[in-house]
mmCIF file as Biopython writes it, N, C-alpha, C and O atoms, coordinates in Angstrom:
data_model
#
loop_
_atom_site.group_PDB
_atom_site.id
_atom_site.type_symbol
_atom_site.label_atom_id
_atom_site.label_alt_id
_atom_site.label_comp_id
_atom_site.label_asym_id
_atom_site.label_entity_id
_atom_site.label_seq_id
_atom_site.pdbx_PDB_ins_code
_atom_site.Cartn_x
_atom_site.Cartn_y
_atom_site.Cartn_z
_atom_site.occupancy
_atom_site.B_iso_or_equiv
_atom_site.auth_seq_id
_atom_site.auth_asym_id
_atom_site.pdbx_PDB_model_num
ATOM 1   N N  . MET A ? 1  ? -25.494 15.594 10.519  1.0 0.0 1  A 1 
ATOM 2   C CA . MET A ? 1  ? -25.195 16.235 9.064   1.0 0.0 1  A 1 
ATOM 3   C C  . MET A ? 1  ? -24.119 15.776 8.555   1.0 0.0 1  A 1 
ATOM 4   O O  . MET A ? 1  ? -23.126 15.674 9.275   1.0 0.0 1  A 1 
ATOM 5   N N  . SER A ? 2  ? -24.079 15.431 7.327   1.0 0.0 2  A 1 
ATOM 6   C CA . SER A ? 2  ? -22.717 14.447 6.381   1.0 0.0 2  A 1 
ATOM 7   C C  . SER A ? 2  ? -22.037 15.897 5.879   1.0 0.0 2  A 1 
ATOM 8   O O  . SER A ? 2  ? -22.632 16.860 5.394   1.0 0.0 2  A 1 
ATOM 9   N N  . LYS A ? 3  ? -20.760 15.766 6.119   1.0 0.0 3  A 1 
ATOM 10  C CA . LYS A ? 3  ? -19.818 16.517 5.406   1.0 0.0 3  A 1 
ATOM 11  C C  . LYS A ? 3  ? -19.491 16.386 4.169   1.0 0.0 3  A 1 
ATOM 12  O O  . LYS A ? 3  ? -18.990 15.267 4.064   1.0 0.0 3  A 1 
ATOM 13  N N  . ILE A ? 4  ? -19.498 16.949 3.100   1.0 0.0 4  A 1 
ATOM 14  C CA . ILE A ? 4  ? -19.439 16.761 1.706   1.0 0.0 4  A 1 
ATOM 15  C C  . ILE A ? 4  ? -17.721 16.470 1.655   1.0 0.0 4  A 1 
ATOM 16  O O  . ILE A ? 4  ? -16.891 17.087 2.322   1.0 0.0 4  A 1 
ATOM 17  N N  . LYS A ? 5  ? -17.480 15.522 0.823   1.0 0.0 5  A 1 
ATOM 18  C CA . LYS A ? 5  ? -16.239 15.184 0.516   1.0 0.0 5  A 1 
ATOM 19  C C  . LYS A ? 5  ? -15.517 15.471 -0.852  1.0 0.0 5  A 1 
ATOM 20  O O  . LYS A ? 5  ? -15.828 14.622 -1.687  1.0 0.0 5  A 1 
ATOM 21  N N  . ASN A ? 6  ? -14.853 16.194 -1.209  1.0 0.0 6  A 1 
ATOM 22  C CA . ASN A ? 6  ? -13.993 16.017 -2.601  1.0 0.0 6  A 1 
ATOM 23  C C  . ASN A ? 6  ? -13.247 14.903 -2.603  1.0 0.0 6  A 1 
ATOM 24  O O  . ASN A ? 6  ? -12.632 14.448 -1.638  1.0 0.0 6  A 1 
ATOM 25  N N  . PHE A ? 7  ? -13.306 14.439 -3.753  1.0 0.0 7  A 1 
ATOM 26  C CA . PHE A ? 7  ? -12.041 13.486 -4.300  1.0 0.0 7  A 1 
ATOM 27  C C  . PHE A ? 7  ? -11.844 13.641 -6.169  1.0 0.0 7  A 1 
ATOM 28  O O  . PHE A ? 7  ? -12.571 14.086 -7.057  1.0 0.0 7  A 1 
ATOM 29  N N  . PHE A ? 8  ? -10.720 13.130 -6.142  1.0 0.0 8  A 1 
ATOM 30  C CA . PHE A ? 8  ? -10.337 13.111 -7.718  1.0 0.0 8  A 1 
ATOM 31  C C  . PHE A ? 8  ? -10.195 11.667 -8.227  1.0 0.0 8  A 1 
ATOM 32  O O  . PHE A ? 8  ? -9.494  10.807 -7.694  1.0 0.0 8  A 1 
ATOM 33  N N  . LEU A ? 9  ? -11.033 11.495 -9.444  1.0 0.0 9  A 1 
ATOM 34  C CA . LEU A ? 9  ? -10.924 10.046 -9.957  1.0 0.0 9  A 1 
ATOM 35  C C  . LEU A ? 9  ? -10.577 10.474 -11.496 1.0 0.0 9  A 1 
ATOM 36  O O  . LEU A ? 9  ? -11.241 11.203 -12.233 1.0 0.0 9  A 1 
ATOM 37  N N  . ASN A ? 10 ? -9.312  9.792  -11.773 1.0 0.0 10 A 1 
ATOM 38  C CA . ASN A ? 10 ? -8.754  10.059 -12.965 1.0 0.0 10 A 1 
ATOM 39  C C  . ASN A ? 10 ? -8.733  11.531 -13.731 1.0 0.0 10 A 1 
ATOM 40  O O  . ASN A ? 10 ? -8.986  11.814 -14.902 1.0 0.0 10 A 1 
ATOM 41  N N  . GLY A ? 11 ? -8.269  12.484 -12.435 1.0 0.0 11 A 1 
ATOM 42  C CA . GLY A ? 11 ? -8.153  13.897 -12.674 1.0 0.0 11 A 1 
ATOM 43  C C  . GLY A ? 11 ? -9.204  14.655 -12.635 1.0 0.0 11 A 1 
ATOM 44  O O  . GLY A ? 11 ? -8.953  15.849 -12.474 1.0 0.0 11 A 1 
ATOM 45  N N  . GLU A ? 12 ? -10.523 14.304 -12.747 1.0 0.0 12 A 1 
ATOM 46  C CA . GLU A ? 12 ? -11.854 14.740 -12.764 1.0 0.0 12 A 1 
ATOM 47  C C  . GLU A ? 12 ? -12.208 15.012 -11.166 1.0 0.0 12 A 1 
ATOM 48  O O  . GLU A ? 12 ? -11.708 14.163 -10.428 1.0 0.0 12 A 1 
ATOM 49  N N  . LYS A ? 13 ? -13.034 16.114 -10.451 1.0 0.0 13 A 1 
ATOM 50  C CA . LYS A ? 13 ? -13.014 16.565 -9.379  1.0 0.0 13 A 1 
ATOM 51  C C  . LYS A ? 13 ? -14.484 16.057 -9.174  1.0 0.0 13 A 1 
ATOM 52  O O  . LYS A ? 13 ? -15.281 16.424 -10.037 1.0 0.0 13 A 1 
ATOM 53  N N  . TYR A ? 14 ? -14.947 15.295 -8.193  1.0 0.0 14 A 1 
ATOM 54  C CA . TYR A ? 14 ? -16.253 14.637 -7.592  1.0 0.0 14 A 1 
ATOM 55  C C  . TYR A ? 14 ? -16.588 14.945 -6.249  1.0 0.0 14 A 1 
ATOM 56  O O  . TYR A ? 14 ? -15.700 15.182 -5.430  1.0 0.0 14 A 1 
ATOM 57  N N  . PHE A ? 15 ? -17.855 14.962 -5.935  1.0 0.0 15 A 1 
ATOM 58  C CA . PHE A ? 15 ? -17.845 15.649 -4.474  1.0 0.0 15 A 1 
ATOM 59  C C  . PHE A ? 15 ? -19.193 14.170 -4.029  1.0 0.0 15 A 1 
ATOM 60  O O  . PHE A ? 15 ? -19.974 13.669 -4.837  1.0 0.0 15 A 1 
ATOM 61  N N  . THR A ? 16 ? -19.094 13.912 -2.958  1.0 0.0 16 A 1 
ATOM 62  C CA . THR A ? 16 ? -19.984 12.902 -1.957  1.0 0.0 16 A 1 
ATOM 63  C C  . THR A ? 16 ? -20.209 13.501 -0.749  1.0 0.0 16 A 1 
ATOM 64  O O  . THR A ? 16 ? -19.409 14.269 -0.215  1.0 0.0 16 A 1 
ATOM 65  N N  . LYS A ? 17 ? -21.608 13.074 -0.153  1.0 0.0 17 A 1 
ATOM 66  C CA . LYS A ? 17 ? -21.752 13.015 0.992   1.0 0.0 17 A 1 
ATOM 67  C C  . LYS A ? 17 ? -21.954 11.476 1.792   1.0 0.0 17 A 1 
ATOM 68  O O  . LYS A ? 17 ? -22.248 11.358 2.982   1.0 0.0 17 A 1 
ATOM 69  N N  . ASP A ? 18 ? -21.757 10.527 0.983   1.0 0.0 18 A 1 
ATOM 70  C CA . ASP A ? 18 ? -21.800 9.337  1.434   1.0 0.0 18 A 1 
ATOM 71  C C  . ASP A ? 18 ? -20.717 8.642  2.031   1.0 0.0 18 A 1 
ATOM 72  O O  . ASP A ? 18 ? -19.610 8.849  1.533   1.0 0.0 18 A 1 
ATOM 73  N N  . LYS A ? 19 ? -20.791 7.927  2.910   1.0 0.0 19 A 1 
ATOM 74  C CA . LYS A ? 19 ? -19.349 7.085  3.241   1.0 0.0 19 A 1 
ATOM 75  C C  . LYS A ? 19 ? -19.532 5.942  2.291   1.0 0.0 19 A 1 
ATOM 76  O O  . LYS A ? 19 ? -20.438 5.123  2.132   1.0 0.0 19 A 1 
ATOM 77  N N  . LEU A ? 20 ? -18.274 6.173  1.659   1.0 0.0 20 A 1 
ATOM 78  C CA . LEU A ? 20 ? -18.266 5.291  0.204   1.0 0.0 20 A 1 
ATOM 79  C C  . LEU A ? 20 ? -17.075 4.497  -0.115  1.0 0.0 20 A 1 
ATOM 80  O O  . LEU A ? 20 ? -16.163 5.198  -0.553  1.0 0.0 20 A 1 
ATOM 81  N N  . THR A ? 21 ? -16.780 3.125  -0.021  1.0 0.0 21 A 1 
ATOM 82  C CA . THR A ? 21 ? -15.689 2.431  0.026   1.0 0.0 21 A 1 
ATOM 83  C C  . THR A ? 21 ? -15.099 2.692  -1.842  1.0 0.0 21 A 1 
ATOM 84  O O  . THR A ? 21 ? -15.740 3.365  -2.649  1.0 0.0 21 A 1 
ATOM 85  N N  . LEU A ? 22 ? -13.815 1.991  -2.150  1.0 0.0 22 A 1 
ATOM 86  C CA . LEU A ? 22 ? -13.339 2.021  -3.119  1.0 0.0 22 A 1 
ATOM 87  C C  . LEU A ? 22 ? -14.017 1.356  -4.145  1.0 0.0 22 A 1 
ATOM 88  O O  . LEU A ? 22 ? -14.115 1.776  -5.298  1.0 0.0 22 A 1 
ATOM 89  N N  . LEU A ? 23 ? -14.548 0.166  -3.649  1.0 0.0 23 A 1 
ATOM 90  C CA . LEU A ? 23 ? -15.237 -1.229 -4.338  1.0 0.0 23 A 1 
ATOM 91  C C  . LEU A ? 23 ? -16.564 -0.285 -5.013  1.0 0.0 23 A 1 
ATOM 92  O O  . LEU A ? 23 ? -16.816 -0.216 -6.216  1.0 0.0 23 A 1 
ATOM 93  N N  . GLU A ? 24 ? -17.205 0.302  -4.076  1.0 0.0 24 A 1 
ATOM 94  C CA . GLU A ? 24 ? -18.507 1.274  -4.184  1.0 0.0 24 A 1 
ATOM 95  C C  . GLU A ? 24 ? -18.354 1.698  -5.196  1.0 0.0 24 A 1 
ATOM 96  O O  . GLU A ? 24 ? -19.102 1.490  -6.152  1.0 0.0 24 A 1 
ATOM 97  N N  . LEU A ? 25 ? -17.214 2.477  -5.207  1.0 0.0 25 A 1 
ATOM 98  C CA . LEU A ? 25 ? -17.031 3.655  -6.104  1.0 0.0 25 A 1 
ATOM 99  C C  . LEU A ? 25 ? -16.827 3.096  -7.578  1.0 0.0 25 A 1 
ATOM 100 O O  . LEU A ? 25 ? -17.393 3.509  -8.591  1.0 0.0 25 A 1 
ATOM 101 N N  . VAL A ? 26 ? -15.766 1.922  -7.468  1.0 0.0 26 A 1 
ATOM 102 C CA . VAL A ? 26 ? -15.665 1.164  -8.909  1.0 0.0 26 A 1 
ATOM 103 C C  . VAL A ? 26 ? -16.940 0.705  -9.520  1.0 0.0 26 A 1 
ATOM 104 O O  . VAL A ? 26 ? -17.249 0.775  -10.710 1.0 0.0 26 A 1 
ATOM 105 N N  . ASN A ? 27 ? -17.620 0.236  -8.555  1.0 0.0 27 A 1 
ATOM 106 C CA . ASN A ? 27 ? -19.065 -0.509 -8.996  1.0 0.0 27 A 1 
ATOM 107 C C  . ASN A ? 27 ? -20.021 0.647  -9.521  1.0 0.0 27 A 1 
ATOM 108 O O  . ASN A ? 27 ? -20.824 0.345  -10.404 1.0 0.0 27 A 1 
ATOM 109 N N  . TYR A ? 28 ? -19.991 1.918  -9.053  1.0 0.0 28 A 1 
ATOM 110 C CA . TYR A ? 28 ? -21.189 2.953  -9.593  1.0 0.0 28 A 1 
ATOM 111 C C  . TYR A ? 28 ? -20.677 3.369  -10.706 1.0 0.0 28 A 1 
ATOM 112 O O  . TYR A ? 28 ? -21.577 3.683  -11.486 1.0 0.0 28 A 1 
ATOM 113 N N  . PHE A ? 29 ? -19.412 3.547  -11.230 1.0 0.0 29 A 1 
ATOM 114 C CA . PHE A ? 29 ? -18.791 3.959  -12.527 1.0 0.0 29 A 1 
ATOM 115 C C  . PHE A ? 29 ? -18.821 2.607  -13.128 1.0 0.0 29 A 1 
ATOM 116 O O  . PHE A ? 29 ? -18.180 2.667  -14.177 1.0 0.0 29 A 1 
ATOM 117 N N  . ASN A ? 30 ? -19.234 1.532  -12.949 1.0 0.0 30 A 1 
ATOM 118 C CA . ASN A ? 30 ? -19.701 0.367  -13.898 1.0 0.0 30 A 1 
ATOM 119 C C  . ASN A ? 30 ? -18.170 -0.133 -14.294 1.0 0.0 30 A 1 
ATOM 120 O O  . ASN A ? 30 ? -18.193 -0.369 -15.502 1.0 0.0 30 A 1 
ATOM 121 N N  . TYR A ? 31 ? -17.143 -0.332 -13.876 1.0 0.0 31 A 1 
ATOM 122 C CA . TYR A ? 31 ? -15.885 -0.597 -14.401 1.0 0.0 31 A 1 
ATOM 123 C C  . TYR A ? 31 ? -15.877 -2.176 -13.907 1.0 0.0 31 A 1 
ATOM 124 O O  . TYR A ? 31 ? -16.276 -2.585 -12.816 1.0 0.0 31 A 1 
ATOM 125 N N  . ASN A ? 32 ? -15.392 -2.855 -14.847 1.0 0.0 32 A 1 
ATOM 126 C CA . ASN A ? 32 ? -14.988 -4.417 -14.654 1.0 0.0 32 A 1 
ATOM 127 C C  . ASN A ? 32 ? -13.681 -4.564 -13.771 1.0 0.0 32 A 1 
ATOM 128 O O  . ASN A ? 32 ? -12.498 -4.418 -14.076 1.0 0.0 32 A 1 
ATOM 129 N N  . THR A ? 33 ? -14.227 -4.867 -12.695 1.0 0.0 33 A 1 
ATOM 130 C CA . THR A ? 33 ? -12.920 -5.087 -11.686 1.0 0.0 33 A 1 
ATOM 131 C C  . THR A ? 33 ? -12.005 -6.383 -11.607 1.0 0.0 33 A 1 
ATOM 132 O O  . THR A ? 33 ? -11.218 -6.668 -10.705 1.0 0.0 33 A 1 
ATOM 133 N N  . SER A ? 34 ? -12.304 -7.139 -12.818 1.0 0.0 34 A 1 
ATOM 134 C CA . SER A ? 34 ? -11.109 -8.080 -13.022 1.0 0.0 34 A 1 
ATOM 135 C C  . SER A ? 34 ? -10.207 -7.525 -14.224 1.0 0.0 34 A 1 
ATOM 136 O O  . SER A ? 34 ? -9.158  -8.085 -14.540 1.0 0.0 34 A 1 
ATOM 137 N N  . LEU A ? 35 ? -10.646 -6.495 -14.806 1.0 0.0 35 A 1 
ATOM 138 C CA . LEU A ? 35 ? -9.607  -5.666 -15.571 1.0 0.0 35 A 1 
ATOM 139 C C  . LEU A ? 35 ? -9.137  -4.320 -15.538 1.0 0.0 35 A 1 
ATOM 140 O O  . LEU A ? 35 ? -8.986  -3.465 -16.411 1.0 0.0 35 A 1 
ATOM 141 N N  . LEU A ? 36 ? -8.911  -4.357 -14.095 1.0 0.0 36 A 1 
ATOM 142 C CA . LEU A ? 36 ? -8.353  -2.782 -13.827 1.0 0.0 36 A 1 
ATOM 143 C C  . LEU A ? 36 ? -7.288  -2.709 -13.013 1.0 0.0 36 A 1 
ATOM 144 O O  . LEU A ? 36 ? -6.789  -3.806 -12.760 1.0 0.0 36 A 1 
ATOM 145 N N  . VAL A ? 37 ? -6.698  -1.627 -12.444 1.0 0.0 37 A 1 
ATOM 146 C CA . VAL A ? 37 ? -5.388  -1.442 -11.724 1.0 0.0 37 A 1 
ATOM 147 C C  . VAL A ? 37 ? -5.917  -0.244 -10.897 1.0 0.0 37 A 1 
ATOM 148 O O  . VAL A ? 37 ? -6.248  0.782  -11.490 1.0 0.0 37 A 1 
ATOM 149 N N  . LEU A ? 38 ? -6.003  -0.330 -9.642  1.0 0.0 38 A 1 
ATOM 150 C CA . LEU A ? 38 ? -6.607  1.093  -8.979  1.0 0.0 38 A 1 
ATOM 151 C C  . LEU A ? 38 ? -5.158  1.719  -8.399  1.0 0.0 38 A 1 
ATOM 152 O O  . LEU A ? 38 ? -4.078  1.175  -8.169  1.0 0.0 38 A 1 
ATOM 153 N N  . GLU A ? 39 ? -5.550  2.896  -8.287  1.0 0.0 39 A 1 
ATOM 154 C CA . GLU A ? 39 ? -4.145  3.526  -7.493  1.0 0.0 39 A 1 
ATOM 155 C C  . GLU A ? 39 ? -4.877  4.546  -6.566  1.0 0.0 39 A 1 
ATOM 156 O O  . GLU A ? 39 ? -5.704  5.337  -7.021  1.0 0.0 39 A 1 
ATOM 157 N N  . TYR A ? 40 ? -4.528  4.492  -5.209  1.0 0.0 40 A 1 
ATOM 158 C CA . TYR A ? 40 ? -5.046  5.533  -4.403  1.0 0.0 40 A 1 
ATOM 159 C C  . TYR A ? 40 ? -4.046  6.101  -3.533  1.0 0.0 40 A 1 
ATOM 160 O O  . TYR A ? 40 ? -3.310  5.546  -2.716  1.0 0.0 40 A 1 
ATOM 161 N N  . ASN A ? 41 ? -4.162  7.349  -3.873  1.0 0.0 41 A 1 
ATOM 162 C CA . ASN A ? 41 ? -3.106  8.430  -3.140  1.0 0.0 41 A 1 
ATOM 163 C C  . ASN A ? 41 ? -1.712  7.827  -3.527  1.0 0.0 41 A 1 
ATOM 164 O O  . ASN A ? 41 ? -1.035  7.233  -2.689  1.0 0.0 41 A 1 
ATOM 165 N N  . HIS A ? 42 ? -1.311  7.996  -4.806  1.0 0.0 42 A 1 
ATOM 166 C CA . HIS A ? 42 ? -0.206  7.228  -5.436  1.0 0.0 42 A 1 
ATOM 167 C C  . HIS A ? 42 ? 0.247   6.035  -5.076  1.0 0.0 42 A 1 
ATOM 168 O O  . HIS A ? 42 ? 1.422   5.829  -5.379  1.0 0.0 42 A 1 
ATOM 169 N N  . SER A ? 43 ? -0.441  4.993  -4.404  1.0 0.0 43 A 1 
ATOM 170 C CA . SER A ? 43 ? -0.007  3.689  -4.344  1.0 0.0 43 A 1 
ATOM 171 C C  . SER A ? 43 ? -1.039  2.802  -5.081  1.0 0.0 43 A 1 
ATOM 172 O O  . SER A ? 43 ? -2.226  3.099  -5.217  1.0 0.0 43 A 1 
ATOM 173 N N  . ILE A ? 44 ? -0.573  1.920  -5.442  1.0 0.0 44 A 1 
ATOM 174 C CA . ILE A ? 44 ? -1.208  0.771  -6.231  1.0 0.0 44 A 1 
ATOM 175 C C  . ILE A ? 44 ? -2.136  -0.074 -4.806  1.0 0.0 44 A 1 
ATOM 176 O O  . ILE A ? 44 ? -1.625  -0.667 -3.856  1.0 0.0 44 A 1 
ATOM 177 N N  . CYS A ? 45 ? -3.275  0.091  -5.026  1.0 0.0 45 A 1 
ATOM 178 C CA . CYS A ? 45 ? -4.093  -0.763 -4.050  1.0 0.0 45 A 1 
ATOM 179 C C  . CYS A ? 45 ? -4.397  -2.292 -4.312  1.0 0.0 45 A 1 
ATOM 180 O O  . CYS A ? 45 ? -4.663  -2.790 -5.406  1.0 0.0 45 A 1 
ATOM 181 N N  . ASN A ? 46 ? -4.325  -2.814 -3.333  1.0 0.0 46 A 1 
ATOM 182 C CA . ASN A ? 46 ? -4.574  -4.346 -3.856  1.0 0.0 46 A 1 
ATOM 183 C C  . ASN A ? 46 ? -6.112  -4.484 -3.644  1.0 0.0 46 A 1 
ATOM 184 O O  . ASN A ? 46 ? -6.624  -3.877 -2.703  1.0 0.0 46 A 1 
ATOM 185 N N  . LYS A ? 47 ? -6.884  -5.260 -4.483  1.0 0.0 47 A 1 
ATOM 186 C CA . LYS A ? 47 ? -8.241  -5.427 -4.750  1.0 0.0 47 A 1 
ATOM 187 C C  . LYS A ? 47 ? -9.061  -6.007 -3.618  1.0 0.0 47 A 1 
ATOM 188 O O  . LYS A ? 47 ? -10.254 -5.757 -3.446  1.0 0.0 47 A 1 
ATOM 189 N N  . LYS A ? 48 ? -8.215  -6.917 -2.749  1.0 0.0 48 A 1 
ATOM 190 C CA . LYS A ? 48 ? -9.116  -7.322 -1.533  1.0 0.0 48 A 1 
ATOM 191 C C  . LYS A ? 48 ? -9.119  -6.536 -0.460  1.0 0.0 48 A 1 
ATOM 192 O O  . LYS A ? 48 ? -9.636  -6.896 0.598   1.0 0.0 48 A 1 
ATOM 193 N N  . ASN A ? 49 ? -8.397  -5.094 -0.667  1.0 0.0 49 A 1 
ATOM 194 C CA . ASN A ? 49 ? -8.723  -4.021 0.522   1.0 0.0 49 A 1 
ATOM 195 C C  . ASN A ? 49 ? -9.835  -3.033 0.057   1.0 0.0 49 A 1 
ATOM 196 O O  . ASN A ? 49 ? -10.427 -2.293 0.842   1.0 0.0 49 A 1 
ATOM 197 N N  . TRP A ? 50 ? -10.092 -3.086 -1.420  1.0 0.0 50 A 1 
ATOM 198 C CA . TRP A ? 50 ? -11.077 -2.079 -1.668  1.0 0.0 50 A 1 
ATOM 199 C C  . TRP A ? 50 ? -12.357 -1.938 -0.809  1.0 0.0 50 A 1 
ATOM 200 O O  . TRP A ? 50 ? -12.796 -0.843 -0.457  1.0 0.0 50 A 1 
ATOM 201 N N  . ASN A ? 51 ? -12.889 -3.057 -0.517  1.0 0.0 51 A 1 
ATOM 202 C CA . ASN A ? 51 ? -14.313 -2.928 0.303   1.0 0.0 51 A 1 
ATOM 203 C C  . ASN A ? 51 ? -13.713 -2.404 1.897   1.0 0.0 51 A 1 
ATOM 204 O O  . ASN A ? 51 ? -14.534 -2.444 2.814   1.0 0.0 51 A 1 
ATOM 205 N N  . GLN A ? 52 ? -12.699 -2.058 2.120   1.0 0.0 52 A 1 
ATOM 206 C CA . GLN A ? 52 ? -12.070 -1.616 3.362   1.0 0.0 52 A 1 
ATOM 207 C C  . GLN A ? 52 ? -11.717 -0.361 3.337   1.0 0.0 52 A 1 
ATOM 208 O O  . GLN A ? 52 ? -11.517 0.115  4.455   1.0 0.0 52 A 1 
ATOM 209 N N  . ILE A ? 53 ? -11.548 0.454  2.307   1.0 0.0 53 A 1 
ATOM 210 C CA . ILE A ? 53 ? -11.049 1.713  2.295   1.0 0.0 53 A 1 
ATOM 211 C C  . ILE A ? 53 ? -11.956 2.603  1.926   1.0 0.0 53 A 1 
ATOM 212 O O  . ILE A ? 53 ? -12.465 2.544  0.806   1.0 0.0 53 A 1 
ATOM 213 N N  . TYR A ? 54 ? -12.334 3.709  2.974   1.0 0.0 54 A 1 
ATOM 214 C CA . TYR A ? 54 ? -13.610 4.553  2.254   1.0 0.0 54 A 1 
ATOM 215 C C  . TYR A ? 54 ? -12.582 6.000  1.716   1.0 0.0 54 A 1 
ATOM 216 O O  . TYR A ? 54 ? -11.506 6.431  2.132   1.0 0.0 54 A 1 
ATOM 217 N N  . VAL A ? 55 ? -13.424 6.406  0.718   1.0 0.0 55 A 1 
ATOM 218 C CA . VAL A ? 55 ? -12.981 7.694  0.226   1.0 0.0 55 A 1 
ATOM 219 C C  . VAL A ? 55 ? -12.773 8.732  1.048   1.0 0.0 55 A 1 
ATOM 220 O O  . VAL A ? 55 ? -13.683 8.802  1.875   1.0 0.0 55 A 1 
ATOM 221 N N  . SER A ? 56 ? -11.807 9.730  1.197   1.0 0.0 56 A 1 
ATOM 222 C CA . SER A ? 56 ? -11.733 10.557 2.163   1.0 0.0 56 A 1 
ATOM 223 C C  . SER A ? 56 ? -11.559 11.993 1.440   1.0 0.0 56 A 1 
ATOM 224 O O  . SER A ? 56 ? -11.137 12.027 0.284   1.0 0.0 56 A 1 
ATOM 225 N N  . ASN A ? 57 ? -11.905 13.232 2.167   1.0 0.0 57 A 1 
ATOM 226 C CA . ASN A ? 57 ? -11.575 14.606 1.466   1.0 0.0 57 A 1 
ATOM 227 C C  . ASN A ? 57 ? -10.285 14.439 0.898   1.0 0.0 57 A 1 
ATOM 228 O O  . ASN A ? 57 ? -9.336  13.898 1.467   1.0 0.0 57 A 1 
ATOM 229 N N  . ASN A ? 58 ? -10.284 14.996 -0.420  1.0 0.0 58 A 1 
ATOM 230 C CA . ASN A ? 58 ? -8.890  15.326 -1.295  1.0 0.0 58 A 1 
ATOM 231 C C  . ASN A ? 58 ? -8.302  13.989 -1.777  1.0 0.0 58 A 1 
ATOM 232 O O  . ASN A ? 58 ? -7.200  13.970 -2.324  1.0 0.0 58 A 1 
ATOM 233 N N  . ASP A ? 59 ? -8.996  12.913 -1.588  1.0 0.0 59 A 1 
ATOM 234 C CA . ASP A ? 59 ? -8.026  11.495 -2.213  1.0 0.0 59 A 1 
ATOM 235 C C  . ASP A ? 59 ? -7.892  11.749 -3.730  1.0 0.0 59 A 1 
ATOM 236 O O  . ASP A ? 59 ? -8.677  12.426 -4.394  1.0 0.0 59 A 1 
ATOM 237 N N  . LYS A ? 60 ? -6.852  11.148 -4.165  1.0 0.0 60 A 1 
ATOM 238 C CA . LYS A ? 60 ? -6.384  11.093 -5.322  1.0 0.0 60 A 1 
ATOM 239 C C  . LYS A ? 60 ? -6.788  9.763  -5.747  1.0 0.0 60 A 1 
ATOM 240 O O  . LYS A ? 60 ? -6.395  8.847  -5.025  1.0 0.0 60 A 1 
ATOM 241 N N  . ILE A ? 61 ? -7.753  9.344  -7.151  1.0 0.0 61 A 1 
ATOM 242 C CA . ILE A ? 61 ? -7.945  7.897  -7.345  1.0 0.0 61 A 1 
ATOM 243 C C  . ILE A ? 61 ? -7.431  7.952  -8.857  1.0 0.0 61 A 1 
ATOM 244 O O  . ILE A ? 61 ? -7.807  8.861  -9.598  1.0 0.0 61 A 1 
ATOM 245 N N  . GLU A ? 62 ? -6.552  6.943  -9.295  1.0 0.0 62 A 1 
ATOM 246 C CA . GLU A ? 62 ? -6.637  6.436  -10.627 1.0 0.0 62 A 1 
ATOM 247 C C  . GLU A ? 62 ? -7.113  5.038  -11.125 1.0 0.0 62 A 1 
ATOM 248 O O  . GLU A ? 62 ? -6.884  3.989  -10.523 1.0 0.0 62 A 1 
ATOM 249 N N  . ILE A ? 63 ? -7.625  5.117  -11.995 1.0 0.0 63 A 1 
ATOM 250 C CA . ILE A ? 63 ? -8.185  3.739  -12.402 1.0 0.0 63 A 1 
ATOM 251 C C  . ILE A ? 63 ? -7.679  3.499  -14.022 1.0 0.0 63 A 1 
ATOM 252 O O  . ILE A ? 63 ? -7.932  4.204  -14.999 1.0 0.0 63 A 1 
ATOM 253 N N  . VAL A ? 64 ? -6.985  2.419  -13.954 1.0 0.0 64 A 1 
ATOM 254 C CA . VAL A ? 64 ? -6.085  2.046  -15.335 1.0 0.0 64 A 1 
ATOM 255 C C  . VAL A ? 64 ? -6.899  0.824  -15.863 1.0 0.0 64 A 1 
ATOM 256 O O  . VAL A ? 64 ? -6.738  -0.169 -15.154 1.0 0.0 64 A 1 
ATOM 257 N N  . THR A ? 65 ? -7.715  0.646  -16.906 1.0 0.0 65 A 1 
ATOM 258 C CA . THR A ? 65 ? -8.438  -0.181 -17.410 1.0 0.0 65 A 1 
ATOM 259 C C  . THR A ? 65 ? -7.365  -1.195 -18.381 1.0 0.0 65 A 1 
ATOM 260 O O  . THR A ? 65 ? -6.629  -0.772 -19.273 1.0 0.0 65 A 1 
ATOM 261 N N  . ILE A ? 66 ? -7.482  -2.420 -18.005 1.0 0.0 66 A 1 
ATOM 262 C CA . ILE A ? 66 ? -6.601  -3.099 -19.261 1.0 0.0 66 A 1 
ATOM 263 C C  . ILE A ? 66 ? -7.245  -3.494 -20.623 1.0 0.0 66 A 1 
ATOM 264 O O  . ILE A ? 66 ? -8.247  -4.194 -20.474 1.0 0.0 66 A 1 
ATOM 265 N N  . VAL A ? 67 ? -6.907  -3.210 -21.942 1.0 0.0 67 A 1 
ATOM 266 C CA . VAL A ? 67 ? -7.548  -3.390 -23.361 1.0 0.0 67 A 1 
ATOM 267 C C  . VAL A ? 67 ? -6.699  -4.043 -23.839 1.0 0.0 67 A 1 
ATOM 268 O O  . VAL A ? 67 ? -5.514  -3.726 -23.946 1.0 0.0 67 A 1 
ATOM 269 N N  . GLY A ? 68 ? -7.324  -5.254 -24.256 1.0 0.0 68 A 1 
ATOM 270 C CA . GLY A ? 68 ? -6.733  -6.305 -25.436 1.0 0.0 68 A 1 
ATOM 271 C C  . GLY A ? 68 ? -7.202  -5.839 -26.820 1.0 0.0 68 A 1 
ATOM 272 O O  . GLY A ? 68 ? -8.089  -5.029 -27.091 1.0 0.0 68 A 1 
ATOM 273 N N  . GLY A ? 69 ? -6.136  -6.770 -27.895 1.0 0.0 69 A 1 
ATOM 274 C CA . GLY A ? 69 ? -6.429  -6.064 -29.148 1.0 0.0 69 A 1 
ATOM 275 C C  . GLY A ? 69 ? -5.489  -6.854 -29.892 1.0 0.0 69 A 1 
ATOM 276 O O  . GLY A ? 69 ? -4.556  -7.481 -29.390 1.0 0.0 69 A 1 
ATOM 277 N N  . GLY A ? 70 ? -5.835  -6.782 -31.359 1.0 0.0 70 A 1 
ATOM 278 C CA . GLY A ? 70 ? -4.791  -7.787 -31.973 1.0 0.0 70 A 1 
ATOM 279 C C  . GLY A ? 70 ? -4.735  -6.940 -33.265 1.0 0.0 70 A 1 
ATOM 280 O O  . GLY A ? 70 ? -4.006  -7.282 -34.196 1.0 0.0 70 A 1 
#
């Protein structure tokens, strides 16, 4: 039986039963991975590690997208 984990993404609370990496989470929410910075539990997370870090109970994830304009 899978345990339900809750996590916070950009201040909103979410729940999952799945074993989910940060990369899978970013892809699920359809973010452009080349235009964002990901903060994981108050630390900037290097993109090369996203597929090795699994979402755990009470994790805090902030995603900041880069927007250009003129």
